[in-house]
C-alpha positions in Angstrom: 95.7 84.5 109.9 96.3 85.7 106.5 93.6 88.6 105.1 93.0 86.8 102.9 92.3 83.5 104.1 90.1 85.1 108.0 88.0 87.0 104.6 87.5 84.3 103.1 86.4 82.4 106.4 84.1 84.9 107.2 82.6 85.6 103.5 82.6 80.8 104.6 80.1 81.0 106.9 77.6 84.3 105.6 77.0 81.9 103.0 76.5 79.4 105.9 74.4 81.1 107.8 71.9 82.2 104.1 72.1 78.7 103.6 70.8 77.1 107.5 68.5 79.6 106.9 67.1 78.7 104.1 66.6 75.5 105.2 65.4 76.3 108.5 62.1 78.2 107.0 61.3 75.7 103.6 61.6 72.6 106.9 60.1 74.4 110.2 57.4 76.3 108.2 57.4 74.9 104.7 58.2 77.6 102.5 59.6 77.7 99.1 63.5 77.4 99.5 63.3 81.4 97.4 61.1 82.3 99.9 63.4 80.8 103.2 66.0 82.3 101.9 65.3 85.9 101.5 63.6 85.9 105.0 66.9 84.9 105.8 68.7 87.8 104.1 66.3 90.4 105.9 66.6 89.0 108.5 71.2 89.6 108.4 70.5 93.2 106.8 67.8 94.0 109.0 66.6 96.1 107.0 63.3 96.3 108.3 61.1 95.2 105.9 59.4 92.2 108.6 58.2 89.3 108.5 56.5 88.0 104.7 54.6 85.0 106.4 53.2 85.1 110.3 55.6 82.4 111.7 55.1 79.8 114.1 56.3 79.4 117.5 58.9 77.1 116.4 60.1 79.3 113.5 60.7 82.5 115.8 63.2 80.3 117.8 65.0 79.7 115.0 64.7 82.8 113.3 66.7 84.0 117.0 68.9 81.8 116.2 69.6 83.4 113.0 69.8 86.5 114.4 72.4 85.8 116.6 74.2 84.2 114.0 74.0 86.9 111.4 74.6 89.8 113.9 78.4 87.0 114.5 79.4 86.9 110.9 78.3 90.4 110.1 81.1 91.9 113.6 83.9 89.2 111.9 83.1 90.6 108.4 83.0 94.4 110.2 85.7 93.3 112.6 88.0 91.8 109.3 87.3 95.1 107.9 88.5 97.2 109.8 91.7 95.7 110.7 91.9 95.5 106.5 91.9 100.3 107.0 93.9 100.5 110.0 96.5 98.0 108.4 96.8 100.0 105.8 96.5 103.4 107.8 99.5 102.2 108.7 101.7 101.0 107.0 101.9 104.1 104.7 101.8 106.0 107.1 105.3 104.1 108.8 106.2 103.5 104.7 106.2 108.1 104.4 108.0 107.8 108.0 110.8 104.8 106.9 111.4 107.2 103.6 111.6 110.2 105.5 113.9 108.7 108.0 116.2 107.4 105.2 116.3 111.0 102.9 117.0 113.0 106.3 120.3 110.6 106.7 121.3 111.3 102.6 124.7 112.8 101.9 126.5 113.3 99.0 123.8 111.6 96.7 123.0 111.8 93.2 119.4 113.6 92.4 117.9 112.4 89.7 114.8 114.3 88.0 112.1 112.0 86.3 112.2 108.5 87.0 111.8 107.7 83.0 113.7 105.2 81.0 117.0 108.0 81.3 115.9 108.7 85.2 115.7 104.5 85.0 119.0 103.3 83.8 120.7 106.1 85.7 119.6 105.6 89.1 119.8 101.5 89.0 123.3 101.9 87.5 124.2 103.9 90.4 123.0 101.7 92.3 125.1 98.8 91.3 128.5 101.7 92.1 126.8 101.8 95.3 126.3 105.4 94.8 123.1 107.2 96.6 120.6 108.5 94.6 117.1 110.2 94.9 114.0 110.6 92.2 112.2 113.2 92.0 108.9 112.8 90.1 106.4 113.9 89.3 103.4 111.1 88.3 103.0 108.8 90.9 102.3 105.9 89.0 105.4 106.0 87.1 107.9 106.1 89.5 106.4 102.4 90.9 109.2 101.3 90.1 111.6 102.3 91.7 109.3 102.4 95.3 109.4 98.4 94.8 113.2 98.5 93.9 114.0 100.2 97.5 115.2 103.4 96.3 113.5 106.8 97.4 111.1 108.4 95.5 109.8 112.4 96.3 106.4 113.3 94.4 106.7 116.2 93.1 108.5 118.6 90.5 112.4 119.0 90.2 111.9 122.2 89.0 110.6 123.5 92.1 112.6 125.2 95.4 110.6 123.1 97.9 110.8 119.2 96.5 114.8 120.1 95.8 114.7 121.2 99.6 113.5 117.9 101.1 115.8 116.6 98.3 118.2 117.6 100.5 120.0 119.6 97.4 122.3 121.0 99.8 124.3 118.1 100.8 123.6 116.6 97.2 127.4 115.5 95.3 124.8 116.2 91.8 121.9 116.1 90.3 120.9 114.7 87.2 117.3 116.6 85.0 116.1 113.3 82.9 112.1 114.6 82.3 111.5 114.4 78.7 110.7 117.9 78.6 113.2 120.7 77.4 111.1 123.4 78.9 111.3 121.7 82.2 114.9 120.5 82.5 115.7 124.3 82.1 113.9 125.5 85.0 115.1 122.3 86.7 118.7 123.6 85.2 117.5 127.3 86.8 116.1 125.8 90.2 118.8 123.4 91.1 122.4 126.1 90.1 120.9 129.1 92.5 119.9 126.6 94.9 123.2 124.8 95.0 126.1 127.0 93.1 128.9 124.9 91.8 127.3 121.0 92.0 127.8 119.5 89.2 124.7 119.5 87.1 124.2 117.1 84.6 121.0 117.3 81.9 118.9 115.3 78.9 118.3 117.4 76.0 115.8 116.2 72.8 116.3 118.9 70.8 119.8 120.5 69.4 118.5 123.7 69.9 118.2 123.8 73.5 122.0 122.4 74.5 124.0 126.3 74.4 120.3 126.6 76.6 120.9 124.7 79.3 124.4 125.5 79.2 123.7 129.0 79.9 121.6 127.4 82.5 123.7 125.6 84.9 124.2 122.3 84.0 127.6 121.0 83.5 127.0 118.4 81.0 124.0 118.6 78.6 123.6 115.1 76.6 120.5 114.2 73.8 119.3 110.7 73.4 119.1 111.1 69.9 122.7 112.0 68.8 124.2 109.3 71.3 121.7 107.3 69.8 123.3 108.3 66.0 126.9 108.3 66.9 126.7 104.9 68.0 125.5 104.3 64.0 128.3 105.2 63.4 130.9 103.8 65.4 129.1 100.5 65.3 129.9 100.6 61.7 133.3 102.2 61.8 134.4 100.4 64.4 132.7 98.1 65.7 135.4 95.7 67.9 135.7 98.9 69.2 133.3 99.3 70.8 132.6 95.9 71.6 135.5 96.1 74.1 133.3 99.3 75.5 130.6 96.5 75.6 131.9 94.5 77.6 134.6 96.3 80.0 132.0 99.0 81.4 128.2 97.8 79.6 125.9 94.6 80.8 128.8 92.4 80.7 130.8 93.9 83.6 135.1 92.7 83.0 135.9 94.2 85.8 137.3 97.3 84.7 136.6 101.0 85.9 137.7 104.7 84.5 138.0 106.2 87.7 138.9 109.6 88.0 141.8 109.9 91.6 142.7 113.5 93.0 146.2 113.0 94.3 145.8 115.4 97.9 148.0 118.1 99.7 149.6 115.7 101.3 149.5 113.1 98.3 153.1 111.3 99.0 152.1 111.5 95.1 152.7 115.2 94.9 156.3 116.6 93.0 156.5 112.9 92.1 156.9 111.9 88.0 154.9 109.1 87.1 157.4 107.6 85.7 158.9 108.1 89.4 155.9 107.5 91.3 155.4 104.0 88.9 152.1 103.0 89.4 151.2 100.6 86.7 154.0 98.8 88.6 153.1 99.3 92.2 149.1 99.3 91.2 148.4 97.5 87.6 146.0 100.9 86.6 146.5 102.2 83.4 146.9 105.9 83.6 144.8 107.6 80.5 144.9 110.9 80.9 145.9 114.0 84.0 143.8 117.2 84.1 146.2 119.7 86.3 144.6 121.6 88.4 145.0 125.0 85.9 142.0 122.5 84.2 144.0 121.7 80.8 143.5 117.5 80.4 146.0 115.8 79.2 146.0 112.3 76.9 148.4 109.7 77.7 150.4 112.1 79.9 154.2 111.4 79.3 156.8 109.3 82.3 158.0 112.8 82.9 154.8 114.8 84.0 155.1 116.0 87.6 152.3 115.3 89.1 151.2 118.6 91.7 148.3 118.9 94.3 145.0 118.9 92.9 145.8 117.0 90.1 143.3 114.0 88.6 145.2 111.2 87.4 142.6 109.4 84.8 142.8 105.7 84.8 140.9 102.6 83.8 142.1 99.7 85.8 139.7 97.0 88.4 137.6 98.1 91.0 141.0 96.4 92.9 144.1 98.2 91.5 142.4 101.7 91.4 141.7 101.0 95.5 145.0 100.8 96.0 146.0 104.2 93.4 143.1 106.4 95.4 145.2 104.3 98.7 148.5 105.4 97.2 147.6 109.2 96.3 145.8 109.8 99.8 149.3 109.0 101.8 
């Protein structure tokens, strides 16, 4: 039986006892309705005021019945309240234990500092691509949406080593500093880069002056929502059809088109071949739009005679299934 139903039945039982008491004293003792109800209430609550009027023999027998009924109804109410408290405490404890166990298993995940609008968008995109992620947020109320969606949340500051260590930063694949304060993001980047050197860190910047500071602190990339919006407005004016394609392919409409980077390992069958000789487009249907060499140089629209080497990264566009084929070929 659900808690609300049990509580409702118990309250109805208490009200019934009050009504029976008032009616009983009215009939047996001849009291008015208010005196009967008042006597019933002080009897049920055991306040010890005594009898408001002397009771007859019949009235005392009825009062014994009323006392036993009151104790029974009060016992039910106490039992329900105790059970609800135990269930709440046990549920909270079990919820924390499940969260701790879930976090303990995280590896190759992304840490998102901040559960605001930017953090919400980033985490939902990660979940849509089935990428494990975890949110660190100071304000528990701000992170309620993440808890409801089943995203692991740690309540704390991403700028502290304690929170980042609890988020298993040593096993993280990357970090997103997305709180609203540039100063807080700077501390987050400094702490995270010191605890996991070489880990990609993407930081949000509200002010343009903060961008170089965040990069010097260790951020791999720094993005400004305001600059992005300004750039997008201009692109909508100058190149609306290009943005329509991008939104259709990679936005909410999802045309099953993705851009992926695929590394060529040492033992890859593609190593030593040219792009033309690898027949990537013919074998997979994927279009290679750029090639990043192992020395860091980037070539857009590489020539067919470009030689692929171990450690290179192919920047390719295609459907998820076709990109998986390319990953399989590159790993062979």
